[in-house]
C-alpha positions in Angstrom: -12.4 -32.1 -9.1 -13.1 -33.9 -5.9 -9.9 -36.0 -6.4 -7.8 -32.8 -6.8 -9.3 -31.4 -3.6 -8.5 -34.6 -1.7 -4.9 -34.6 -3.0 -4.5 -31.0 -2.0 -5.9 -31.6 1.5 -3.6 -34.7 1.8 -0.6 -32.6 0.8 -1.5 -29.9 3.3 -2.0 -32.5 6.1 1.3 -34.2 5.2 3.2 -30.8 5.3 1.6 -30.0 8.6 2.6 -33.3 10.2 6.2 -33.1 8.8 6.5 -29.6 10.2 5.2 -30.7 13.6 7.6 -33.7 13.6 10.5 -31.4 12.6 9.8 -28.9 15.4 9.3 -31.8 17.9 12.6 -33.3 16.9 14.3 -29.9 17.8 12.7 -29.9 21.2 15.5 -31.4 23.4 15.2 -32.7 26.9 18.1 -32.8 29.3 18.7 -36.0 31.3 19.5 -35.7 35.0 23.1 -36.9 34.6 24.0 -34.4 31.8 24.1 -30.7 31.1 22.5 -29.5 27.8 24.7 -26.8 26.2 23.0 -24.7 23.5 25.3 -22.6 21.4 24.9 -20.4 18.3 22.7 -17.4 18.0 21.3 -17.0 21.5 20.2 -13.4 21.3 20.7 -12.6 25.0 23.3 -9.8 25.6 25.8 -10.1 28.4 26.7 -7.4 31.0 29.6 -6.3 28.9 27.4 -5.7 25.8 28.4 -8.9 23.9 26.3 -12.0 23.2 26.3 -15.2 25.2 28.6 -17.9 24.0 26.5 -20.8 25.4 23.4 -21.4 27.5 23.5 -24.3 29.9 20.5 -26.3 31.1 20.5 -29.0 33.8 17.1 -30.7 33.8 14.1 -29.7 31.9 14.0 -29.1 28.1 14.4 -26.3 25.5 13.7 -25.7 21.8 16.7 -25.7 19.4 16.2 -23.4 16.5 17.3 -25.0 13.2 20.3 -23.6 11.4 20.7 -20.8 14.0 21.5 -23.0 17.0 23.0 -26.3 17.9 23.4 -28.3 21.1 25.7 -30.7 22.9 25.9 -32.5 26.3 28.3 -32.4 29.2 28.6 -35.6 31.2 28.2 -35.3 34.9 29.8 -38.7 35.7 32.1 -38.4 38.7 35.8 -38.7 37.8 38.2 -40.4 40.3 41.7 -39.0 40.3 44.7 -40.6 42.1 47.2 -38.0 43.3 50.6 -39.5 44.4 52.1 -36.3 45.7 55.8 -36.9 46.7 58.4 -34.5 48.1 56.0 -31.6 48.9 57.7 -29.1 51.2 55.8 -28.4 54.5 56.0 -25.2 56.6 59.2 -26.5 58.3 60.8 -27.3 54.9 60.4 -31.1 55.5 59.4 -33.0 52.4 56.1 -34.9 52.8 54.5 -37.7 50.7 50.7 -37.6 50.7 49.0 -40.1 48.4 45.4 -39.1 48.0 42.3 -39.8 46.0 40.0 -37.0 44.7 36.6 -37.2 43.0 35.6 -34.3 40.8 32.8 -33.7 38.3 31.4 -31.0 36.2 29.5 -28.4 38.4 25.8 -27.7 38.0 26.1 -24.4 39.8 24.9 -21.4 37.7 27.8 -19.4 36.4 30.2 -22.4 36.8 28.3 -24.4 34.2 29.1 -21.7 31.7 32.8 -22.1 32.5 32.6 -25.8 31.8 30.8 -25.1 28.5 33.5 -22.7 27.4 36.5 -24.9 28.4 35.4 -28.5 28.6 32.9 -28.9 25.8 34.0 -31.6 23.4 36.7 -33.1 25.7 36.4 -36.7 26.9 36.5 -37.8 30.6 40.2 -38.7 30.3 41.2 -35.2 29.1 39.2 -33.6 31.9 40.8 -36.0 34.4 44.3 -34.9 33.3 43.4 -31.2 33.5 41.9 -31.6 37.0 45.0 -33.6 38.1 47.4 -30.8 37.1 45.3 -28.2 39.1 45.1 -30.4 42.2 48.8 -31.2 42.2 49.7 -27.5 42.3 47.1 -26.5 45.0 48.1 -29.5 47.3 51.7 -28.2 47.3 50.5 -24.7 48.2 48.3 -26.0 51.0 51.0 -28.3 52.5 53.5 -25.4 52.4 51.3 -23.5 54.8 51.0 -26.3 57.4 53.4 -27.8 59.9 54.1 -31.6 60.1 52.2 -31.8 63.4 49.1 -30.3 61.8 49.3 -32.5 58.7 49.7 -35.7 60.8 47.3 -35.0 63.7 44.6 -32.8 62.3 43.5 -34.6 59.1 40.1 -32.7 59.1 41.9 -29.4 58.9 44.2 -30.7 56.1 41.3 -31.9 54.0 39.4 -28.7 54.7 42.3 -26.5 53.5 42.9 -28.7 50.4 39.1 -28.6 49.6 39.0 -24.8 49.8 42.2 -24.3 47.7 41.3 -26.8 45.1 37.6 -25.9 44.8 38.4 -22.3 43.8 40.7 -23.3 41.0 38.4 -26.1 39.7 35.5 -23.7 39.4 37.5 -21.6 36.9 37.2 -24.5 34.4 33.7 -25.5 35.4 34.5 -28.4 37.8 33.6 -29.0 41.4 35.2 -31.1 44.1 33.0 -34.0 45.3 35.3 -35.9 47.7 38.8 -35.9 49.1 40.5 -38.9 50.7 44.0 -38.5 52.1 45.3 -42.1 52.3 48.5 -41.6 54.2 51.1 -39.0 55.3 54.8 -39.8 55.2 58.0 -37.8 55.4 61.5 -38.5 54.1 63.1 -37.5 57.4 61.0 -40.0 59.5 59.8 -37.1 61.6 56.2 -38.4 61.8 57.6 -41.8 62.9 59.5 -40.2 65.7 56.3 -38.4 66.8 54.5 -41.7 66.9 57.2 -43.3 69.0 57.1 -40.4 71.4 53.3 -40.7 71.7 53.5 -44.5 72.2 56.1 -44.0 75.0 53.9 -41.4 76.7 50.9 -43.7 76.5 52.8 -46.6 78.0 53.9 -44.5 80.9 50.4 -43.2 81.5 49.1 -46.7 81.4 51.6 -47.9 84.0 50.5 -45.0 86.2 46.8 -45.9 85.8 47.5 -49.6 86.6 49.3 -48.6 89.9 46.4 -46.3 90.8 43.8 -49.0 90.0 45.7 -51.5 92.2 45.7 -49.0 95.0 42.0 -48.3 94.6 41.4 -52.1 94.4 42.8 -52.7 97.8 40.8 -49.8 99.3 37.7 -51.0 97.6 38.2 -54.5 98.8 38.3 -53.3 102.4 35.2 -51.2 101.9 33.4 -54.1 100.2 34.0 -56.4 103.2 32.6 -53.7 105.5 29.6 -53.1 103.3 29.0 -56.9 103.0 28.6 -57.3 106.7 26.2 -54.3 106.8 24.2 -55.5 103.8 23.7 -59.0 105.2 22.2 -57.6 108.3 20.0 -55.3 106.4 18.9 -58.1 104.1 17.5 -60.2 107.0 15.6 -57.1 108.1 14.0 -56.4 104.7 13.1 -60.0 103.8 9.5 -59.8 104.9 9.1 -56.4 103.2 10.4 -57.9 99.9 7.9 -60.7 100.0 5.0 -58.2 100.3 6.4 -56.1 97.4 6.7 -59.2 95.2 3.0 -59.9 95.6 2.2 -56.4 94.5 4.5 -56.7 91.4 2.8 -59.9 90.3 -0.6 -58.2 90.4 0.7 -55.2 88.4 2.3 -57.6 85.9 -1.0 -59.4 85.2 -2.7 -56.0 84.6 0.0 -54.9 82.1 -0.3 -58.3 80.3 -4.0 -57.8 79.7 -3.4 -54.2 78.5 -0.7 -55.4 76.0 -3.0 -58.1 74.6 -5.7 -55.5 73.8 -3.1 -53.2 72.2 -1.8 -56.1 70.0 -5.3 -56.9 68.7 -5.8 -53.2 67.8 -2.5 -53.0 65.8 -3.4 -56.2 64.0 -6.6 -54.7 62.6 -4.8 -51.5 61.5 -2.0 -53.5 59.8 -4.6 -55.4 57.6 -6.0 -52.1 56.4 -2.5 -50.7 55.6 -1.6 -53.8 53.6 -4.8 -53.5 51.5 -3.9 -49.8 50.7 -0.4 -50.7 49.7 -1.6 -53.4 47.3 -3.8 -50.8 45.5 -0.9 -48.3 45.4 1.4 -50.9 43.8 -1.1 -51.6 41.1 -1.2 -47.9 40.2 2.6 -47.8 40.1 2.7 -50.7 37.7 0.4 -48.9 35.2 2.6 -45.8 35.5 5.8 -47.8 34.6 4.1 -49.3 31.6 3.2 -45.9 30.2 6.8 -44.7 30.8 8.2 -47.7 28.9 6.0 -47.0 25.9 7.1 -43.3 25.8 10.8 -44.4 26.0 10.3 -46.7 23.0 8.9 -43.9 21.0 11.8 -41.6 22.0 14.3 -44.3 21.0 12.8 -44.5 17.5 13.2 -40.8 17.0 16.8 -40.8 18.3 17.8 -43.7 15.9 16.4 -41.8 12.9 17.8 -38.3 13.6 20.3 -38.1 16.5 22.5 -41.1 15.5 23.5 -39.8 12.0 24.3 -36.4 13.5 26.3 -38.0 16.3 28.4 -40.0 13.8 29.2 -36.9 11.7 30.2 -35.1 14.9 32.6 -37.9 16.0 34.2 -37.9 12.6 35.0 -34.2 12.8 36.3 -34.6 16.4 38.6 -37.5 15.3 40.1 -35.4 12.6 40.7 -32.5 15.0 42.2 -34.7 17.7 44.6 -36.3 15.1 45.8 -32.8 14.1 46.2 -31.7 17.7 48.2 -34.8 18.5 50.6 -34.2 15.6 51.2 -30.6 16.8 51.8 -31.8 20.4 54.3 -34.4 19.3 56.3 -31.8 17.3 56.4 -29.4 20.2 57.4 -32.2 22.6 60.3 -33.2 20.3 61.6 -29.6 20.3 61.3 -29.4 24.1 63.2 -32.7 24.5 66.0 -31.4 22.3 66.4 -28.3 24.4 66.3 -30.3 27.6 69.0 -32.7 26.4 71.3 -29.7 25.5 70.9 -28.1 28.9 71.5 -31.5 30.7 74.8 -31.9 28.7 75.9 -28.4 29.8 75.1 -29.2 33.4 77.1 -32.5 33.2 80.1 -30.6 31.9 80.0 -28.0 34.8 79.5 -30.9 37.2 82.6 -32.7 35.9 84.7 -29.6 36.3 83.6 -29.1 39.9 84.3 -32.8 40.7 87.8 -32.5 39.2 88.5 -29.5 41.4 87.1 -31.2 44.5 89.4 -34.3 43.8 92.4 -32.0 43.4 91.7 -30.2 46.7 91.2 -33.6 48.4 94.6 -34.9 47.1 96.2 -31.7 48.2 94.9 -32.1 51.8 96.0 -35.8 51.7 99.5 -34.9 50.6 99.8 -32.4 53.5 99.2 -35.2 56.0 95.5 -34.3 56.4 96.4 -30.9 57.8 94.0 -28.4 56.5 96.1 -25.4 57.5 99.1 -26.6 55.4 96.8 -27.1 52.4 95.3 -23.6 52.8 98.8 -22.2 53.2 99.9 -23.9 49.9 96.9 -22.5 48.1 97.6 -19.0 49.4 101.3 -19.3 48.5 100.3 -20.0 45.0 98.3 -16.8 44.9 101.0 -14.5 46.5 102.4 -13.4 43.0 98.9 -12.2 42.1 98.5 -10.4 45.4 101.9 -8.7 45.0 100.9 -7.8 41.4 97.7 -6.2 42.6 99.6 -4.4 45.3 102.1 -2.9 42.8 99.3 -1.7 40.5 98.3 0.9 43.2 101.2 3.1 42.0 102.0 1.6 38.6 100.2 4.3 36.8 101.7 7.2 38.8 103.6 9.6 36.5 106.7 10.5 38.5 107.8 13.0 35.9 104.7 15.2 36.7 105.2 15.2 40.6 106.6 18.4 42.2 108.3 18.1 45.6 109.3 21.3 47.5 112.7 20.7 48.9 113.5 22.5 52.1 116.7 20.9 53.1 117.4 18.1 55.6 115.1 17.3 58.5 116.0 16.4 62.0 116.4 12.7 61.1 118.8 13.5 58.3 116.3 12.8 55.4 115.3 15.3 52.7 111.7 16.1 51.7 112.2 14.1 48.5 113.2 11.0 50.5 110.3 11.4 52.9 107.9 11.7 49.9 109.2 8.5 48.3 109.2 6.5 51.6 105.6 7.7 52.3 104.5 6.8 48.8 105.8 3.2 49.3 104.3 3.1 52.8 100.9 4.0 51.3 100.9 0.5 49.7 98.9 -2.0 51.8 101.3 -4.4 53.5 101.2 -8.0 52.4 100.2 -9.2 55.9 97.2 -6.8 55.9 96.0 -8.1 52.5 96.1 -11.8 53.6 94.5 -10.9 57.0 91.5 -9.3 55.2 90.7 -12.8 53.8 91.1 -14.5 57.2 94.6 -15.9 56.7 97.8 -15.3 58.8 101.1 -15.7 56.9 103.9 -17.6 58.6 106.6 -15.8 60.5 109.3 -16.7 57.9 107.5 -14.3 55.5 107.9 -11.5 58.1 105.6 -10.4 60.8 104.0 -7.1 61.9 104.9 -5.4 65.0 102.9 -6.2 68.1 100.2 -4.0 69.4 102.5 -1.0 69.3 101.1 1.9 67.3 103.4 2.6 64.3 105.1 5.9 64.3 103.7 8.5 61.9 105.4 9.0 58.7 107.8 11.9 58.5 105.5 13.9 56.3 102.3 13.2 58.3 100.8 16.1 60.2 103.2 18.7 58.5 102.3 21.3 56.1 104.4 21.4 52.9 107.0 24.2 53.0 106.0 27.4 51.2 107.4 27.9 47.8 110.6 30.0 47.5 110.1 33.6 46.6 111.3 34.5 43.2 
């Protein structure tokens, strides 16, 4: 009976210790260089009425409920990013090259940490680096487009401040923060900055020459004044020699007094220093004991990590590897489709370019055959187009149905023409003259094709300004 009771007590104690150890293993502490992300059933509603997707902790510790919750860590290691920005347009539409180095990291600011947990959890540092590089590239182009070349070259502090403000806002959307910005150099393809440097160097040389001339002038004046002061000072020195000897004796006495005072002060400081050293030795002994206790606690923690955390970490990495392989396969398929579309568009562009080059070569040979006279070449091109112009001119009355036109005949006019003749001549005169058509496109035809009358105003057509005769009475 006593043996059964002892076994039961032992089982109860064993279950108690196993429970305590299990709960202790779910109590997770967050290192200072990481962010602890707890996800699963959190139970805290958001402002929109839903539940939180993750809870972020930087420093401290929290309890992870088994089955309902799980956890992961975000690394706060700074990530350096080299940005070789080339051909960015400035405010003056001048292309600028600004190689720079940025340092970013996951933010620990409340609200921004949650963005990192939603968008960066499970990604390695290289993937985060590529994401940040794309964001920084776009924002640097936007910032440089708002600044002139003079501001970019002379006011680096303003350039860095504008870049920091623009980049910081976009990085916070994915949970990152900007740690440092270093603009290595500023260059432009048109050598505008180099010209500004030469201008400043020439201005500095001219100013230096002016200062040298002024110094030489002041030197000559100073030399004359120094010679005058020398004569005055020599006379005054003889007068004050006796006074100087008396003051020297006073200074010797004061020096001896200060020496004795300093010796006493040194003895006092020596005694105080001995007491300070004794206190420091005692403090170091206490610190050594504290370090020993911390090492023992770290050893116990490492044992627990090896038994529980390592198997879970291996399983997590296996799942991540399978997911990354599937994502890489999808990315390569999409990239192949994009490359095919790009190749097709490049082939079409090459065809259009070849057509335009052939046209340009034909125009060049035409100008060359006309003894490099551009006006003759233009005239030849226009002559080739004259049939089309005449065709368009004739189309103005081509659809007119003559059989449906009624002309009231009233006999012959003063010039001997009938109303029908005047109507037909006015109809033909309504067509735009060939010279007017070519003049509208900025070309004057040669005189052998006919020419318009000078500045004289053409006489009105016979039918202009006259009312048609009334119809005859039946």
